[in-house]
FIKOLZA-1660 file (N, C-alpha, C; in steps of 0.1 Angstrom, whole numbers, plus 5000, padded with zeros to 4 digits):
% residues 135
   i   px   py   pz ch aa at
   1 2904 8877 4918  A  M  N
   1 2892 8882 4927  A  M CA
   1 2885 8869 4931  A  M  C
   2 2882 8868 4945  A  R  N
   2 2874 8858 4949  A  R CA
   2 2858 8859 4949  A  R  C
   3 2852 8849 4945  A  K  N
   3 2837 8849 4945  A  K CA
   3 2833 8844 4957  A  K  C
   4 2821 8849 4962  A  D  N
   4 2814 8844 4973  A  D CA
   4 2805 8833 4968  A  D  C
   5 2803 8822 4974  A  Y  N
   5 2793 8812 4972  A  Y CA
   5 2785 8808 4983  A  Y  C
   6 2773 8803 4981  A  R  N
   6 2764 8799 4991  A  R CA
   6 2759 8786 4986  A  R  C
   7 2755 8776 4996  A  G  N
   7 2749 8763 4991  A  G CA
   7 2734 8763 4993  A  G  C
   8 2729 8755 4986  A  V  N
   8 2716 8752 4988  A  V CA
   8 2713 8736 4988  A  V  C
   9 2701 8731 4993  A  S  N
   9 2699 8716 4993  A  S CA
   9 2689 8714 4983  A  S  C
  10 2690 8703 4976  A  L  N
  10 2681 8698 4965  A  L CA
  10 2678 8684 4968  A  L  C
  11 2665 8682 4965  A  P  N
  11 2661 8668 4967  A  P CA
  11 2669 8657 4959  A  P  C
  12 2673 8646 4964  A  K  N
  12 2682 8636 4959  A  K CA
  12 2678 8632 4945  A  K  C
  13 2665 8630 4943  A  E  N
  13 2660 8624 4930  A  E CA
  13 2664 8636 4920  A  E  C
  14 2662 8648 4922  A  L  N
  14 2666 8658 4914  A  L CA
  14 2680 8659 4909  A  L  C
  15 2687 8657 4919  A  V  N
  15 2703 8657 4918  A  V CA
  15 2705 8645 4910  A  V  C
  16 2702 8632 4912  A  D  N
  16 2705 8621 4905  A  D CA
  16 2700 8622 4890  A  D  C
  17 2687 8628 4888  A  T  N
  17 2685 8631 4873  A  T CA
  17 2694 8641 4866  A  T  C
  18 2699 8649 4873  A  V  N
  18 2707 8659 4866  A  V CA
  18 2721 8653 4864  A  V  C
  19 2726 8646 4874  A  E  N
  19 2739 8638 4871  A  E CA
  19 2738 8626 4862  A  E  C
  20 2725 8620 4860  A  N  N
  20 2725 8610 4850  A  N CA
  20 2724 8616 4837  A  N  C
  21 2717 8628 4834  A  Y  N
  21 2717 8635 4822  A  Y CA
  21 2732 8639 4818  A  Y  C
  22 2741 8644 4827  A  I  N
  22 2754 8647 4824  A  I CA
  22 2760 8637 4821  A  I  C
  23 2760 8625 4827  A  R  N
  23 2768 8614 4824  A  R CA
  23 2764 8608 4810  A  R  C
  24 2751 8608 4807  A  K  N
  24 2747 8602 4795  A  K CA
  24 2749 8612 4783  A  K  C
  25 2751 8624 4785  A  N  N
  25 2753 8635 4775  A  N CA
  25 2766 8642 4777  A  N  C
  26 2779 8634 4775  A  P  N
  26 2791 8640 4777  A  P CA
  26 2796 8652 4768  A  P  C
  27 2788 8654 4758  A  T  N
  27 2790 8665 4749  A  T CA
  27 2782 8677 4752  A  T  C
  28 2774 8677 4761  A  S  N
  28 2765 8688 4766  A  S CA
  28 2773 8698 4771  A  S  C
  29 2769 8711 4773  A  A  N
  29 2776 8722 4779  A  A CA
  29 2778 8720 4795  A  A  C
  30 2772 8710 4801  A  Y  N
  30 2773 8709 4814  A  Y CA
  30 2783 8698 4818  A  Y  C
  31 2793 8701 4825  A  K  N
  31 2803 8692 4830  A  K CA
  31 2802 8687 4845  A  K  C
  32 2794 8696 4853  A  S  N
  32 2791 8693 4866  A  S CA
  32 2775 8697 4870  A  S  C
  33 2774 8692 4883  A  L  N
  33 2760 8696 4888  A  L CA
  33 2759 8711 4889  A  L  C
  34 2770 8716 4895  A  A  N
  34 2770 8731 4897  A  A CA
  34 2769 8739 4884  A  A  C
  35 2775 8735 4873  A  D  N
  35 2772 8741 4860  A  D CA
  35 2759 8742 4857  A  D  C
  36 2752 8729 4857  A  F  N
  36 2738 8727 4854  A  F CA
  36 2728 8738 4862  A  F  C
  37 2730 8737 4875  A  V  N
  37 2723 8743 4885  A  V CA
  37 2726 8759 4882  A  V  C
  38 2737 8764 4881  A  I  N
  38 2739 8778 4878  A  I CA
  38 2732 8783 4866  A  I  C
  39 2732 8775 4855  A  D  N
  39 2727 8779 4843  A  D CA
  39 2711 8779 4844  A  D  C
  40 2706 8768 4850  A  A  N
  40 2692 8767 4854  A  A CA
  40 2686 8779 4860  A  A  C
  41 2693 8782 4871  A  V  N
  41 2689 8795 4879  A  V CA
  41 2690 8807 4871  A  V  C
  42 2700 8809 4864  A  R  N
  42 2701 8821 4856  A  R CA
  42 2691 8822 4845  A  R  C
  43 2688 8810 4838  A  R  N
  43 2678 8812 4828  A  R CA
  43 2663 8815 4834  A  R  C
  44 2661 8809 4847  A  R  N
  44 2647 8810 4853  A  R CA
  44 2647 8825 4857  A  R  C
  45 2658 8831 4863  A  L  N
  45 2657 8844 4865  A  L CA
  45 2654 8855 4853  A  L  C
  46 2661 8850 4841  A  Q  N
  46 2659 8856 4829  A  Q CA
  46 2645 8857 4824  A  Q  C
  47 2640 8845 4826  A  D  N
  47 2625 8842 4823  A  D CA
  47 2615 8850 4831  A  D  C
  48 2618 8852 4843  A  L  N
  48 2610 8860 4852  A  L CA
  48 2612 8876 4851  A  L  C
  49 2622 8879 4843  A  G  N
  49 2625 8893 4839  A  G CA
  49 2635 8900 4851  A  G  C
  50 2640 8891 4861  A  A  N
  50 2648 8895 4871  A  A CA
  50 2662 8898 4866  A  A  C
  51 2666 8891 4855  A  L  N
  51 2680 8894 4850  A  L CA
  51 2678 8896 4835  A  L  C
  52 2685 8905 4829  A  P  N
  52 2684 8907 4814  A  P CA
  52 2690 8895 4807  A  P  C
  53 2685 8892 4795  A  P  N
  53 2691 8881 4788  A  P CA
  53 2706 8882 4786  A  P  C
  54 2715 8871 4786  A  S  N
  54 2728 8872 4784  A  S CA
  54 2732 8870 4770  A  S  C
  55 2722 8872 4760  A  F  N
  55 2726 8868 4747  A  F CA
  55 2716 8878 4739  A  F  C
  56 2719 8881 4726  A  I  N
  56 2710 8887 4717  A  I CA
  56 2701 8877 4708  A  I  C
  57 2689 8880 4709  A  F  N
  57 2680 8873 4701  A  F CA
  57 2670 8881 4692  A  F  C
  58 2673 8882 4682  A  I  N
  58 2664 8891 4673  A  I CA
  58 2656 8885 4663  A  I  C
  59 2644 8889 4663  A  H  N
  59 2632 8884 4651  A  H CA
  59 2637 8890 4639  A  H  C
  60 2639 8882 4630  A  I  N
  60 2641 8886 4615  A  I CA
  60 2629 8886 4606  A  I  C
  61 2622 8874 4607  A  N  N
  61 2611 8873 4597  A  N CA
  61 2602 8861 4601  A  N  C
  62 2590 8862 4596  A  V  N
  62 2581 8851 4598  A  V CA
  62 2574 8848 4585  A  V  C
  63 2571 8834 4583  A  N  N
  63 2563 8832 4571  A  N CA
  63 2554 8821 4574  A  N  C
  64 2547 8814 4565  A  D  N
  64 2538 8803 4568  A  D CA
  64 2543 8790 4575  A  D  C
  65 2556 8789 4575  A  N  N
  65 2561 8777 4579  A  N CA
  65 2572 8780 4591  A  N  C
  66 2578 8790 4593  A  Y  N
  66 2586 8793 4603  A  Y CA
  66 2590 8808 4607  A  Y  C
  67 2596 8809 4619  A  A  N
  67 2600 8822 4623  A  A CA
  67 2614 8822 4623  A  A  C
  68 2621 8832 4617  A  L  N
  68 2636 8832 4617  A  L CA
  68 2641 8843 4628  A  L  C
  69 2652 8839 4634  A  F  N
  69 2658 8846 4644  A  F CA
  69 2672 8848 4642  A  F  C
  70 2679 8857 4648  A  W  N
  70 2694 8857 4650  A  W CA
  70 2696 8856 4664  A  W  C
  71 2708 8848 4667  A  E  N
  71 2711 8847 4682  A  E CA
  71 2726 8848 4680  A  E  C
  72 2730 8856 4692  A  Q  N
  72 2745 8857 4693  A  Q CA
  72 2748 8858 4709  A  Q  C
  73 2755 8849 4714  A  K  N
  73 2758 8849 4728  A  K CA
  73 2773 8857 4729  A  K  C
  74 2775 8865 4742  A  P  N
  74 2788 8871 4743  A  P CA
  74 2800 8863 4739  A  P  C
  75 2809 8869 4732  A  G  N
  75 2821 8861 4729  A  G CA
  75 2820 8850 4718  A  G  C
  76 2807 8848 4714  A  E  N
  76 2805 8837 4703  A  E CA
  76 2802 8844 4690  A  E  C
  77 2804 8836 4679  A  K  N
  77 2798 8839 4667  A  K CA
  77 2785 8838 4665  A  K  C
  78 2775 8846 4660  A  G  N
  78 2761 8843 4659  A  G CA
  78 2757 8834 4650  A  G  C
  79 2744 8831 4650  A  H  N
  79 2740 8821 4641  A  H CA
  79 2724 8823 4639  A  H  C
  80 2718 8819 4629  A  S  N
  80 2704 8819 4627  A  S CA
  80 2697 8808 4632  A  S  C
  81 2684 8809 4637  A  V  N
  81 2675 8800 4643  A  V CA
  81 2663 8800 4637  A  V  C
  82 2658 8788 4633  A  K  N
  82 2644 8788 4626  A  K CA
  82 2635 8779 4637  A  K  C
  83 2624 8785 4638  A  V  N
  83 2615 8779 4647  A  V CA
  83 2604 8774 4638  A  V  C
  84 2602 8763 4635  A  Y  N
  84 2592 8757 4624  A  Y CA
  84 2579 8756 4632  A  Y  C
  85 2568 8758 4626  A  F  N
  85 2554 8756 4630  A  F CA
  85 2545 8749 4617  A  F  C
  86 2536 8741 4621  A  S  N
  86 2527 8734 4614  A  S CA
  86 2513 8735 4622  A  S  C
  87 2503 8729 4616  A  E  N
  87 2489 8729 4623  A  E CA
  87 2490 8722 4637  A  E  C
  88 2499 8712 4638  A  D  N
  88 2498 8705 4650  A  D CA
  88 2513 8706 4658  A  D  C
  89 2522 8711 4653  A  S  N
  89 2535 8712 4662  A  S CA
  89 2542 8724 4659  A  S  C
  90 2552 8727 4668  A  I  N
  90 2562 8737 4668  A  I CA
  90 2575 8731 4671  A  I  C
  91 2585 8735 4665  A  K  N
  91 2599 8729 4669  A  K CA
  91 2610 8736 4665  A  K  C
  92 2620 8739 4673  A  C  N
  92 2631 8746 4670  A  C CA
  92 2641 8738 4662  A  C  C
  93 2645 8743 4650  A  G  N
  93 2654 8735 4641  A  G CA
  93 2669 8736 4645  A  G  C
  94 2673 8746 4654  A  Y  N
  94 2685 8746 4659  A  Y CA
  94 2688 8735 4671  A  Y  C
  95 2677 8735 4681  A  C  N
  95 2679 8726 4691  A  C CA
  95 2672 8713 4692  A  C  C
  96 2663 8713 4679  A  D  N
  96 2657 8700 4676  A  D CA
  96 2647 8697 4688  A  D  C
  97 2641 8707 4693  A  S  N
  97 2632 8706 4705  A  S CA
  97 2620 8714 4704  A  S  C
  98 2610 8711 4711  A  N  N
  98 2597 8719 4711  A  N CA
  98 2596 8725 4724  A  N  C
  99 2605 8727 4732  A  R  N
  99 2606 8731 4745  A  R CA
  99 2618 8740 4749  A  R  C
 100 2626 8743 4740  A  C  N
 100 2637 8751 4744  A  C CA
 100 2632 8766 4743  A  C  C
 101 2642 8775 4749  A  Y  N
 101 2640 8789 4749  A  Y CA
 101 2637 8796 4736  A  Y  C
 102 2644 8791 4726  A  H  N
 102 2640 8796 4712  A  H CA
 102 2625 8795 4709  A  H  C
 103 2619 8784 4712  A  V  N
 103 2604 8781 4710  A  V CA
 103 2596 8792 4719  A  V  C
 104 2601 8792 4733  A  K  N
 104 2593 8801 4741  A  K CA
 104 2594 8815 4738  A  K  C
 105 2605 8819 4733  A  M  N
 105 2607 8833 4729  A  M CA
 105 2600 8836 4716  A  M  C
 106 2597 8825 4707  A  A  N
 106 2594 8829 4693  A  A CA
 106 2578 8830 4694  A  A  C
 107 2571 8822 4704  A  V  N
 107 2558 8823 4706  A  V CA
 107 2552 8835 4713  A  V  C
 108 2561 8842 4718  A  K  N
 108 2558 8855 4724  A  K CA
 108 2561 8867 4714  A  K  C
 109 2565 8864 4703  A  E  N
 109 2570 8874 4693  A  E CA
 109 2557 8878 4685  A  E  C
 110 2554 8892 4684  A  P  N
 110 2541 8896 4681  A  P CA
 110 2539 8892 4667  A  P  C
 111 2548 8890 4657  A  D  N
 111 2546 8886 4643  A  D CA
 111 2542 8872 4643  A  D  C
 112 2548 8863 4652  A  V  N
 112 2543 8849 4653  A  V CA
 112 2530 8848 4658  A  V  C
 113 2526 8856 4668  A  I  N
 113 2512 8856 4673  A  I CA
 113 2502 8860 4661  A  I  C
 114 2505 8871 4653  A  K  N
 114 2498 8875 4641  A  K CA
 114 2497 8862 4632  A  K  C
 115 2507 8857 4630  A  E  N
 115 2507 8845 4619  A  E CA
 115 2496 8833 4628  A  E  C
 116 2498 8830 4639  A  F  N
 116 2487 8822 4644  A  F CA
 116 2474 8826 4643  A  F  C
 117 2473 8839 4646  A  E  N
 117 2458 8844 4645  A  E CA
 117 2454 8845 4631  A  E  C
 118 2463 8847 4621  A  R  N
 118 2458 8846 4608  A  R CA
 118 2454 8833 4604  A  R  C
 119 2462 8822 4610  A  R  N
 119 2459 8808 4606  A  R CA
 119 2444 8805 4612  A  R  C
 120 2441 8810 4625  A  R  N
 120 2430 8808 4630  A  R CA
 120 2418 8812 4624  A  R  C
 121 2420 8825 4618  A  K  N
 121 2409 8832 4610  A  K CA
 121 2406 8824 4597  A  K  C
 122 2416 8818 4592  A  L  N
 122 2415 8810 4580  A  L CA
 122 2409 8795 4583  A  L  C
 123 2405 8793 4596  A  G  N
 123 2401 8779 4599  A  G CA
 123 2410 8769 4602  A  G  C
 124 2424 8774 4602  A  L  N
 124 2434 8763 4603  A  L CA
 124 2437 8761 4617  A  L  C
 125 2441 8751 4622  A  K  N
 125 2446 8749 4635  A  K CA
 125 2460 8755 4637  A  K  C
 126 2463 8758 4651  A  I  N
 126 2475 8762 4655  A  I CA
 126 2481 8752 4665  A  I  C
 127 2493 8751 4666  A  P  N
 127 2499 8742 4676  A  P CA
 127 2495 8744 4690  A  P  C
 128 2491 8733 4698  A  D  N
 128 2489 8734 4712  A  D CA
 128 2502 8738 4719  A  D  C
 129 2500 8749 4725  A  L  N
 129 2513 8755 4734  A  L CA
 129 2511 8754 4748  A  L  C
 130 2500 8747 4753  A  S  N
 130 2498 8748 4767  A  S CA
 130 2509 8741 4775  A  S  C
 131 2517 8731 4769  A  Y  N
 131 2527 8725 4777  A  Y CA
 131 2538 8735 4781  A  Y  C
 132 2538 8746 4774  A  L  N
 132 2550 8756 4777  A  L CA
 132 2545 8764 4789  A  L  C
 133 2533 8766 4791  A  E  N
 133 2528 8773 4803  A  E CA
 133 2531 8764 4815  A  E  C
 134 2532 8752 4814  A  E  N
 134 2533 8744 4827  A  E CA
 134 2547 8745 4833  A  E  C
 135 2557 8750 4824  A  E  N
 135 2571 8749 4828  A  E CA
 135 2576 8762 4837  A  E  C
% end
């Protein structure tokens, strides 16, 4: 079955940045500019709610130090994901990042929000998450 494609123009600087990333990270999931752009557009549409997520992401538990999730992508074996938080940081143990979609989904989870509120009521700081709103 033939797929229909349409082209878009992107600023050269943006394309150069993506191509540099792919070249410097040969083990990443992206093998071409097209792979990267398709994934980026799909993720953004999912963030906006225009597409349903293409994976299962289930909240399992939250405690003082981390939130535990189960993630499973179609056709792949599932795995656990821990999103760690302290008074001044939040970080995904799976991606080793503070900006991945696991972190973005974790901070929207009602039980994580409750944990941050509990910390605030005890006079503890919570991580600054304003950088997530900029993306």
